[in-house]
N, C-alpha and C positions, 0 to 999 in steps of 0.2 A: 183694662187688663191689670191684674194684680199678681205679684209673685210672693210666695210664702216659702221661707227657708224650711226644708224638711230634713236635711242631713248632709253628710259628706261621704265621698267615695274613699274607702279605705283599702281597696284592692281592685285590680282589673285582670281578668283572664282573657288575653287576646285571642286564643284559639277558638273559644266558644263565645266571645264577645259579651261577657257578663261582668257587670260592675257590682261590687259588694259595697253596700251603703249602710252606714250607721244612722239610724233614724232619730230625729228629734221631734218628729210630728208624724201623724198617721199618713199612710199612702195606700191606695187601692187600685185594682185593675181598672183601666179606663181613665185614670187621671192623666192630665197632660203635664209633663215635667220639662224643665230646662236644666241641662248640666253645663256648668260654667267654671272655667279656670283660666290659668295663664294662656294656654293654647287650645283650650276646649270651649266650644260654644255651640250646642245643638239642642233642639227640642224634639220630643217624641211623646207618643201615648204609651203608658205602661201596659204591656200585653201579658206579662207573666211576672209573678213574684214567687220566690222560693225561700224557705227557711230550712236549712239542713236538708236540702234536696227534696223537700216536700212542697208541692204547689199550694199556695194559699191565695185567697181572694183579697185579703186586706191585712196590712201590717200596722202595728201600733208603735208609738214612741218608745224608744229604748231597744227595739229589735234591730238585729243586723240581718239584712236581706240581700239576696242576689236578684238582679233584674237583667234581662237581655237588653242590650243597647245597640243602636243603629250605627254608632261611631265609636271611636276609641275614647275611653274615659281614663283619667289619670288620678292617682292617689292625691287627695287634698282638694279635688274638684268639689264645688258646692252644688247641691241639688235643690232646685226650687220647684214647687207646685205652681202651675199657672192657673189662675182663676179668671175666667173671662166673663 
């Protein structure tokens, strides 16, 4: 298993459980990610990606995206893509 850094959480919306991530690498639906920080540590499959409220299947480096997360994420948390 390998972890590749893809970006960092810049905002979190607790009511809708969405993390806003600034990407430094591509991310697509179906990718397994790990979100890690001081008090955050969970993995999940990316099931939806949005850019300005529009659903997209794949996001590229440099984009700021919103993804639905299964646990609370915090600003500054690091996002990794898990390659098995």
